[in-house]
N, C-alpha and C positions, 0 to 999 in steps of 0.2 A: 473381446480388447486386448491385445498383448499387453498391455502396462495393468490391467485387473486380473490376467491368468501369473503375470510377476509379481502385482503383489498378497493374492493369496496363496502360489510358493512360498512368499515370506511368514506367510501368517500359520502355513500348514506345520510350518519345521519350528515353531516356537515354543515355548512351555509357559504355560499357562501359570502364575505363579501372585496368588492374591492378598494384594498388603493392607491393615486400614489400618490410618500417619494422624495424627492433627495437629497442625500446626496453633500457638497460641502469642500472647502476645512479649509474654519471654523470646518468643524465637520468631520475631519480627522481620519477614523476607523485606519490607519496603523501610530504608533508613535516609530516605529522601523528605523531598517537602511536603508538610499537610496543612492546608486551610482549617479555617473551625467549620463544625459541622462537618466534619469529614469522619468522625475520630464515634461518629453517632452511630450504634448499628442497628437497622431494622430492616426493614422486607425490599428489595430493591426494585420497587416499582420505575414501570416509563415515566410515571407525574410526577415529575420534576422542577422548579424553576428556577433557572440559572441566572447569575449575576448576569443583569445588565435586562433582565425581563420581567414582567407583572403578571400575579396570576390574580385571577376576580372571583369568586367559590357566584357558585349555583345561583346565592341567593341576594348576589348584588345588585342594586336599585337599578347597576345600569342596563341589565343584563335583561330584554323585555321575551315572556313568554306572549303566546296564541295556542285556545284551546283548554282542558284538561291536565291537569299536571298537579304531580299530587310529592309532600315532603315528608323524605328521609333521613333519619342523625344516624350516624354510629362511627365511629374510631375510626374505620376503616375507607370514610371518605376523607381528600382532601379537607381541613376543615369545618369534620365532625356530618358537612352536611350532602345532600342530594337529591338533585330534583329530575319525577322522571314521565312520563305519560306512552299510555298503551292506545291512547288515541289514535288514530287515523286523522296527517295533515293537523294535528299538532305541529308550532314550531315555537324557536325559538330564537331569536336577533340577535345580534353585539352589537352597536360600531368604535371601532376604534381604533388609537391615529399609531403604527407603527412598521412593521416589514413584514409578521408573521403573523400566523395565530396558530395556535394548536388545541384541539378538542379535548375533552381530558373523562372518562365514562365509564360505564361495565358492560362484560359481557356476561350471557348465560346464556342456555339454548330456548328461555323465556324471550331472547331480543330477536330484534329482527335490523328488516331493511333502511335506511334514512338516507337523502338526498341532503346535501354540503353546495352552496352558494356561495359565491365569495360576488361579492358587485355586481346583487345582481345577476351575475354566468354559471350553471350549475357547473362543479366543477368534481367533483366525485359520488358516488356512489357507496355509502358505509353498510356493511352486512356488520352486526353488533352479536352472530352467533357464538356461542363457547362451548363446546362441550362442557365443559367444568366454568361456572363463576368466576369473575373473575374485577380487581375492582382495581379503580386507577388505571386504566389504560388508555393509551392517548390515539383515540378514534379517528384523528383527521389529523394533517400538518399539513403547511403551506411558510414557503422560505420567499425571500426575496422580492416581495410587493414593493413597490415602489412608497420613500417613505411617508403618509400621509393618511387622510380618512380612511376606512376600510372597511364593508359593512359583514359579517360572516348569517348566514342563518340556516338552518336547520333543516330538515321536514321530517316529520315519522311518516314514512310513507310503507311501512309492512300490513299486509292485512293482520285482523286481528283470530282468524279465526284459523287453523293449522296448515300449515304452506309446507313446503320440500325449498332445503336451501341447498344450494352446493356449497360447500366448506371444508377449505384442503384437498377439493378430491374427492370427497367422504358425503354422501348421501348423508343427512339427518334431520332430523322434524324440530324446526319450528315451532314453538305451541307460544303464540301469539306471536307481539309484535311489540316487545318494550324499547323506546329509545330513554336514553338519561344524560342529563345534566350532572359529570361531580365538580369542573371547572372550565374557565379558560383561562390560557395564559399567551401571554403578547410581546411580540419580537419588539422590543423598542432602540435598538443598536443604533438607528439614525444615522448620526453623524459619530457615535460612539466607536464604528470601525475603519472612521476617517483616516486614512495613515499617515503621517509625516514622510514627506515623498523625498526617495534618494533618489533620483530616478535622472533617465534623458532624458529629453526630444526629441518625440520624432523628425525625420526629416523633412520636407517638401520630395517626393522621388517621381518617375514615374508610377503609373498605375502599376505595371506586368512584372513593378520589381517591390509592391506592397506587397507585405506579410496582412494574414486577417485572424482578426482577435474578437469571439464571441464568447459571449457568456450563456450555456443553457446545461440543466438538468443538475438535480441535487443525486450526491451522492448514496445518503439517507443513513450512513454509517460515516462517522469522519473516517478520512481516507494516511493511515498510515500507513499501509503498506498498499503496492499497487503491483499489479499481472495484469496484460492481457494474454487470456486462455484461450481464447478462440477467434474466428473473423469478426463474430459477434459479439462481443464480452469478455470485460475485464475484473477478477474478482478485483475484489477491495477486503484489508483487513480494519482492524481498531483495535484498541483497550478494549477493556470492561469500561464503558459510559454508558450516559444515560441521553445515547441517539436515538433519534426519531424515530427512526424503523422498530420496527415490535415484531419479538417469536417468542412463541414459547408464554407470553403475557409477561416478557421484560423486555428491555432493549435489547435490542440485534447491534454484534459487534463483528460483523462479516457479511457479504452483499453481493453478487454477482449483479454488474452494471451492462445494460444495455443499450453497445456502442452506436445502434442507429437510430433504437426508440429513445431512448435514457430515462425507462424502464428501469427500476432496481427491485433486486428479489432477495431476502436476508435468506443466511445458510445460517445452521445451527453450527456451531464451535462451543465444544466441552468448556474448555479451559482457559486463561487469561492469556490474552497476543500481545500482548502488550511489551513491545521495541521485538518481535519476532523475525528472527531472517529463514528468505525462503532460497529456492531455487529450484529448478525443471530438474527431472532426471533426465538417462537415456529412451525411457520409453516414453515418452512425455507425460508425468505423474508430478505436480506438483506438491513439494515436502516443503512442509512449516514449520519449523524450528522452534521450543526455546518462549522465549516470555515472563511474564511472575504470575506468582498466586495472587489473587485477589485478598487481601489481609482487611477481615474485616475494621480492625481498629486502629486503618491508616488510611486508605485507601480508597471509602463511600461501604456504602451497604452494598454485601452480596451475598445476602437470605436467598440463592437460587440455584443450591446446587454443583457449583461452579469447580471444576480441579485447580490444581499449582499448574500453573504452565513452563515453570522453569527447564523441566524437565521432559515436555510434550512433544512428539511426535506427531503431527498433524499432515497425513494423508487427502490430496485432491485428484482426484483424475476429471478433466475436463471432457468435457460434451461438448463435440460438433452440436451445430444449428441455433437456428434462432430462440426455440423452446427449454433446454436446458436445465427442463424439472426435475433430469435424476442425478441430474448434479449433486453430491455432496459431500462433506469433510468427514473424516473416516479419523477414528480418534480415541485409544485404546491405551492405554500407560500399563497395563498392568500385560501388555505383550510388546507393545513399541512402547522405550521413550528410549532417550538419551541419556547417556552414562556418567555424563554430571550436568547441574544447573548451567544454567544458561544465558546471559541476558545483555543484550546488547550482539548477539554473534553475527560475525556474517558467512554466509553457505553460496557456494563456487563449486556449478558442477564441472567439474578437470577431466583428463582424459579417458576413461573408462564409463563416461555417464552414471557414475555415484555423485556424494555431493562430500564436499570438503566443507567442516564445520568450526571455525577460531574461533579462540578467544571468548572472551564477553566477561561478565563477570556473573559472580553465584548468587548474587543479591541485587536487588535493588538499588537503585539510590542516583546516586550522578556522577563524580567524579572519578572515575576508577582508581582505586591504591589497590594494596597488598591486601592487606583481610579480603578481602571479598575478588580478588582479580583470579581469573578463573585459565593461567600461560597454557591452555591447549586446545589439543583440536583434535579429532572427531572423524570417521565418515554417518554416512546413510549411502547403502547398507552396510551395517558396517562393516569391518576389515583386518586378519587377523594380521597382521602386518609390523612387524621393529617388536617382536614381543608381546604385542600391546592387548591380542587378545578380545578386539572388540572397543576397549578399555583407552580411555584419552593419550595422549600423545606428547610429551611436555615442546613445549618450544620457546628457546633462550629469549625470543628474538618479543616474544610477549611478556617477559618479565623485566627487559632492557629499555622497555618503553614504555612502562609508568610513567607520568597517570594518565595521559590524556588518549588510552591506544582505546577506546573500545570501538566497535565498528568498525574493524580495521578495512585497508580498500584491499580488494583481493581478486587479481584478474590470472585467468589461467594463459601459459606461454605456447606460443607453437611446434615447442621441442618435447611442451608438456608436464615445463615446471609450474612454478605457480611466481607470480609476483606481490609482495604482501609490500605496502605501506601502510606506519604506525606513529603516531605524534609528529618524531620531525624526522624520523629514519624510516627505513625500507629494505628489502633483504629478495632474495629470490631465494627459493625454499624448493629443494627435490624431495619430492612426498617417497618415490621411491627408494630412496639410499634414507632419508630422513638426516637430511643434512643442509642446514643455511650458509649462502652468499650474502652478505653484508655491503650494501652498496654505498655510495656515496651519500651523505645527511643530505635532506632537502636545503635549500640554501637560505640564509638571510632570515633564522631564526621561528621557522612556517613552522607550526602547527597544524594538520591537514582532518587528524580523526578527531572523534565525539570527545568531548565540547568543544571543541575546538574547529568546526568541521566545515574542511572544505569540499570536494567531487572529485572523481579522477575516472578519467577514460583509458584504456584501451585501442590504440590509435588503430585506424581502417588497414585490416591487410589482403599485402597484394600479390599473385604471384609473380607481377614484372621484378618487385627486389625479393620474392622468395620465401615471400610471407615473416619478412624482419623485422618483431616487436617495437612497440614504440609508446611508452605510455606519459598522458599526459595530468598534472595534478594541479589543481585552480584553484582559490579561495583556501580561507582558514583564518586564521589569528595566531599572534605573536604574542597573544601571552603568556605568561607565565604557568603551567599547571600547576606547580605546587604553590600558590594562591589562593587561602580561602577567599571563599566567598564573597565575607563582605572586603572583600581590598580588587574585587573586580565592579568593571562597572556594565549594565549596556549601553554606555552615552562611547565603549571604547574602541576605537574604529577598526575593523575589520580588516584583513589582506586582499591585496589585489592582485597579487601576485600566482601567473603561471610557471610550472616548468615541465619542460618534457626531457624525457631522457633514452636515445635507444640501448636497448636492451642487447646489444653485442659486445665483446671485448671492447671492441676501438671505441664507442660510446659510451661505455660506462666506463673508458679513461677520459673519456671525454666530460663528460660526466653531466650535470645539472645547465641545460639550457632554460635561461630565465626571462620569461617576457609577462606584460603587466595589462591590467582588462582594464576597462576605461574606469572602472571603480573598484573599491573593495568589496568582495563579499562573503557571506558565511552561507551555511544553509544552501547554498546552492545546488538546482538538480543540471547535467549534462547531459543532453537527451544526442545523441547521431544520427543524423537521415540520412539514407537513400543513397543520397551526394556525396558521403563522405563529412559534410559540414558536419557543428557542432553547436546543437542550441544548449544557452543558458540562460535559464529563469531560473522564478523564484528567488528568495534570498534576500538579511537584511546586509547593514551598511556600514552596522554597529553594534558587541554586540557576542555573544555566543551560546548555541544551543540550550535546550533547557526550558523552566521553569519553578519561579522563585525560591531563587538561590541568589543572586545577583543583590548591587546597590541599584538604585536608580533607578527598578523595574517597572515595565509599562506597560500596569494593571498585575497581570504574572510571570511575565515575558525576560526572559536574562538578553533578548536582543530588540533592537530599535532600529527607524529607518529602512524598510521594507525598499527593496528594487524592483521596480515595477515596471523596469521597459528591460526587455527579450534585448542575449544577445548575439550575436550571430559568428562564431570561428572558424576559420577554414583551416586545418591544419597544412594543406597544398604551397598556401600561399608567401608569401616573403613574410620574416620574419619583420614586424611593426604594421604590417598588412594584413592580416590575419584576422580583429577586430572590427566587426560593422552593429552599428542599428539601423542600420539605409533600413524607409519603409516598415519602420518595428511602428508597433503600436503601443500604448501607455497603456497597463491594466489601474485597475482603482481595488482590485482586492488585494492584501495585504497576503505574502506567501510565504512565515518565515518557519518554525521545528516545526516537524510532521509537516511537512508538504510534500508532493513527489510530481512526478511529471515523468508520461511517455511516450513511446512514437506509438502512433494506433496505426492496425493493415495500411488505412486507407493514406496514410503519411503525413494527417501535420500530427499536433502532441497536444496529450491530452493533459490539460492542469490542475490536481485539483488539492483539496488537505490546507493544511495551518493550523493548530491546536497547543499553543503554548500552554492546555490549563490543565491540572491533575481532574477536570471534571468539563463538561459542556459549560462553557459559556459564551455570552453576548458582551460582553463589554471591550474595550482594544486592549491589546490581539484577541479577539472570540476563535473560538468551532466554526469553520469556515465547513461547508456541504456546498458549497456553487461548485460546477468545473466548466474550469475553460479549453477553449479551442484555442488553437494557437495553428493557423493557415501558412505553409510556405506556399511563396507565390507562382508553384508549379499547380496549388492545388484549381489554381483557377484557371488551370490552357487545356488545350487537351494535350491528353495522357493517351500512353499506349499501353495498351488490355491485352493481358494472358488472356486468353481464347479455349472454346475446346476443351476437350479430355484432362485434367492436370494432372498432372506425375501425385502422389503424397509422400513419396520418399524419393529421396535421393542416397542411393550407397556411395563409398567415400572409393577415389576413383571413374569411378562408372558414369555414365553420359544417360543425359533426359533431353528426350526430345520435347521443345513449348513449340506452341504456336500465338504469333503475338499481334496482333492487330496496329499500326498504327498511325496515323494520316501522312506520313514524310517516308513508311516503305522502312524496310531493314535494310536492302541493301546497297544503299548509299550511307549510310548511316552510322554511327559509332553506337555502340548495341555493349551496355557489360550487366553482369547479374549483380546480386548482392543479394548474401543471405543475410542475415541481420540475429540475433538472435534482443528481442527489446526488453527482453531482464525480466530479475525482481526486484523492485525500486522501496526502498524505505530507509530515509534519513539521510537523502543526499547522496548513500550507497548504488551503482549499477555495478556492479561484482561483475554481473552478467551478459551483460552490456557488451554484445557484438557484432562487426559491420566485417563480411571476408569478399573479398573481391573473387565474383572463377573465372577463367575460361570461359568464353562462351563466341561460336564463329555459328555465320548465316549459312544455314545448306539446307539444296530442298525447299526454296521457301521457307524450312522453317528455326529456328532458333537451339540450337547442343550446347548445350552446360553441359561440362561438367564436374560433376561434387570434386567435394577438397579433399587434397589427398588422403589424411587421416584424423584420427582423432585429437591429434596437439592442434592442428591447424582448426578444427569447428567441433569441439564438444558432441557426441552423439549425443541427440535431441532433439527435441524441435526446433525448428526456425521460419523465419519469411524470407519468402525469396521474390524481388524482388528485379526488374527487366529494367534498368535505362536505357533509353535511347536521346541519341542527341543530349545526354541531360536530366533530361525527366527519367524520372520514375512511374512505373505505375502502381495501380496499386500491391499491397505480399500477400503472395497465397502461406495457407502454412502446408507445413512438409514437419518430413522427420527424416532427420540427417542423420544414418547409419541403418544397421540390421533393424531398428524399433525393438528390439530387446531392451528388457533389463536389466540391470548392474551383477553381475555375482553375487546371489546370497551366501554369503559365511555362516552358515548353519552353530560350528562349532564360535564365532565371534557372537554374535545373536541371542545363543544362549546363556557364553559367561558374564553380560550383559545384565541378563537379569538373575543371574545365579546370586549376583556381585554389589545389584541395585533397590536401591526402590523407590517406586514410584515415584515417592517423599508427596503424597496432596494431602490439598486441605481437605476434603470431604473422601467419604467413601469413595476406593476406585471401584466402578462399571462399568462393563462393557456398551460400546457407542450403536454398533452397529451403524449401519451407512444412514439412520436416521430419518422417516420418513416430514415431508412440509407438508 
């Protein structure tokens, strides 16, 4: 595979340098919010009772047992008690009122299989076998139940005699058939998550103009970061916290989500990816960089051998196909790491297929400041450029934009330069000459980057106007970023402003063109459709990003008044007529801090996340695992379809032939080809999101599509190709734009980083390999 060839070429020329470092409370990387109990050092196990939930011990009189059960006592059990059975058909039942239930118990090579029934329906077969004994494990979970009375019943159906079990693809012997109960945890959210509405009312519209919104699926790990990696799967990444999905005996914080079946599979990740950034490289490999340490005396228990995430470089080579069993994340800080620590950085694929890693902070925290600011950029793979030899390159722009300048907005432009926006300012950066061109300040005191979070996009690029770039920035806050948290309120109204600028000399001279959304939003997500329209979802009508910092918090949230009705923005419409909520359904799920949204290959919008909390919580506004799917009207009708053999590659300036089936035929239709990057989405940043319309013409019964002229117009790398016939898009097919090779590997720069930096790990560094599931 081309991407793996590039990856192992990179490894082959690196020097293995081992460092054994430690951190202590004196050098804590966490200078943000803590909660009572978060400073207690303990084993990081799946058992956890989030605020708003209630735990019931195995000895509770509300729990009923059938068959022979034995009591055990140990400090390693929840409440120090455990009940177990090896009797076939022995069962335990529990009636509860709530919206979810979790079963905790133990696993070992003596444990067997059990059947789980909820309200009389078999919902899961649970295999409790494990090679090594583990306590306080989450055996089963289900959320999103109607808020009423439910009954869970668990039956031990593993035989006592020796049998064969297949566990993680490894044949292992299960001696006996033990099943046990340590505790049940009941999610009692009910009305506690009910939001204060600040949404619009859906209008009465014809059925062919209506949008659909359904809730289906659970992410298993909270969706802080989201990227579609294949036609069937999306990658979800979170921070280290007590997610329901479990791996290696502790809660997982990364998963693969099946877009068709809604199944989730945990992925092994070694370091804390809290507020990391990401982008695809030119060969299709996904790079995920930065994060934060798990600080044992600050961010809850973390005794599972974690590594410091601040300098992490994590590589994920997407595997196409339904199974994706071989997909894994590679991480080895001794061989591959950032040259400097970065938290809240932005990662952008640029015109040579490499990743530009921009800004961030050197420590975790909240509002940036000069003490922790990292006003630099670096590249992956590292570059010997401007005398840096792979080390960070100073950006004055990121000094001048303090304090609200984390997760800067960035877009690669059709001339190869990079647009950046942070705080109230913007510039065009020429990375080849290391020069900045400052642009007019964003009007009306609007701040657009964390924690005054707005969102932005590079508007569709078209050959008709010679791919002239125009940017759109929406939402955010006018709150003064020098104010302390105790002077900022969750009730401070967000901004409704959107501002556009054409990035030509004439457009820059004309300045920002301002318009207003129907209502204010911060932490909004802007998702481009193949049609060129932009869907605006998620966000709050007041407050700012983060948790636990301002006055009048709602739970721990710094924001309030969720905006529950999506908007559509049509950039081609006349000013004053670009926004519409016509036909839009309203959600009942608040999506505030740490929410995400992305287009999928099918053409609908996947919406997930929201967690303004240090750890998982069930209080308002709690940790959200439910997934919603917003369907544009074109999803309900007949759509064109790309059939026959599909090209896997689209070379610059070259043509590919497509067979397209459509109800109306191609000869007398208006046909367009849309080349899209769905991006890597986190914290309202959609830096790599891109839509480029290509030249397409009908000839000899086929559609001839011309590739983009060069890597400036579309940076080499993965893309999704949609065909639009009379404005109706097909499903997208995955294609590599360019030659499919990885970006150039600069061995001198790599060795220089390894020689002049250290992994800065909280635990002893170790090579990861690719891991076995």
